[in-house]
N, C-alpha and C positions, 0 to 999 in steps of 0.2 A: 806425403813426402817421404823420399828415401833417406835414411841415416847416412851419415858419413862414415867411413872407416874408423875415424877417430871416435865417433860417437858410439859405434858398436863395441869397440874395443875398451872404451871407458865403462860402457854398461857391463861388458864381460867380466871386468875387474871386480866389480861389485855384486853381481848376480850372473854368474857364469851361464853361458848358452850351452846346450848340448853341443858335443864337438861337431857333429855333422851340420849343424845350423850354423855355427860360427864359420866353418870351412866353407859352406855355400855362400854366405854373406860375403865373405872376403873375397872369393873366387869372382862372384858376379860383379862386385865393385872394381876389381881390378881388370876383368874383361872389358869393362867400359873405357879403360885407359891403355890397355896394352894389346897389340897384335903381332908385333915383330920383336926380336931381341933388341933391336935399337931402342924401341919404347921403354924397355925395361931399365935402360942405363939411367933414367931419370930418378929412380928410386934407390934406396939403401940396399946393400947386397941381401938382406933376409928375404926382402920382397921378392927379388929375383930367384933365390933359392926356392921359395914356396911356389911361386907361379911355375917355374920350369918344371919342377918335380911333379906337380899335380898335373899340368897339361900332358906330359909324357906317361904318367901313370894312367890317366883316364883314356888316352888314345890306345896305349897298349892292352889295357883291360877290354877295351871295345872291339879292336880288331887285329891286335898283335902287333908285332914290330913293323910288319909289313905296312900296316895302316899308318903307323907313326912315320915311317921312312918316307911314305908317300906325302902325308899332310904337314909334318912338322920337323923336317931334317935339320932345319936351322937352330933347333932347340935342344938338340941331343947333348951337346957338350955341357951346356949350363944345367941340363937336368941331371947329368952325371955328377956334376959337382954337387948338386942338391942332395942326391942320394948319398953321397960320401959325407956330406955335412950332418945329414940325419943319421949316420952310423950304418948305413946300408951299403957297405963296401962291395959285397958280391954283386948287387944289382948294379952299381956304378961300373964296375968292370964290364958286366954284360953290356950295358949301354954304350960304352966306350968300343967294345968290340963290333957292336952294330954300326955305330957311327964310322968305323973305319970302312965298313962295306957300302956306304952311301955313295962315296965318290963314284964307284963303278956302276952305280944305278942312276945317275943323274940323267942320262940320255933317254933311258927307259921312263922315267917318271915325267920327263918333258913331253915325251910322246903319249903317255897316259893322260896327262893334263890337257893335251891337245884334243883328246878324244879318239885317239887311233885305235885304241884297246881298252879294255877293261882292266883296272888295277888287280883285280882278284885273279885274272887270267895270267898276269906276269908274276905277282907276287905270291899267289897261293901255293904253288910248288917250290918256292924260293927258299934259300938257306935260312932266310930270316925265322921260319917255323921253328927251327933248332933253337934259336934263342928264346922263342916264346915258351918251349919247353922247360927250358933251364930256369928262366925267371918265374915261371908259375910253380915249378917245382920247389922254389925256395920259399921262405917265410917273409921274403923282402919285397914282394912286389907290391902289395897294397900297404901304404905307408901312411894312411889317414891319420892315425893316432899320433904318430911321430911328428908329422908335419903340423898339426894343429898344436901341440905342445910347443914347437918351435915358434909358431906365431905368438902364443901366449909369452913364451920367454923373451921374445924380440918385439913385443907389442909396440914399443915406441917407433920402431922403424916403419910400422904400419899405420900409425896415427896421421893421416894426410887429409 
């Protein structure tokens, strides 16, 4: 039987999990309940901060901003807010700059989703790669430690 977030966080209070174990457990529990920004509205703000920042980080680290622009454009603003809350203002600014480019790429993304071409063909040489360079050159791209500390500092918001 799977433990609830409440049970996980209560156990973490008395016998802390390794950061990555708790991070994965929180993430997996939320993925069962969230797939759109509308879904996240049912939770307290710390949950949204956690979810959006982790979602964007993992997409960008996997395939750069091009992949995130294709997969999760609707999460950019909330992710930027999350990075700001976690004290990563440089990355938050980069995320917002990329978000500003998304509107001009909506039609291309629609065609790509329809299978008219491969996303790598369109986004591979795209300006998004410039933002990848900027964020990967900073020490603000991977925020696992800060994000899980935030969960622990706001654990009551996650006890559902």
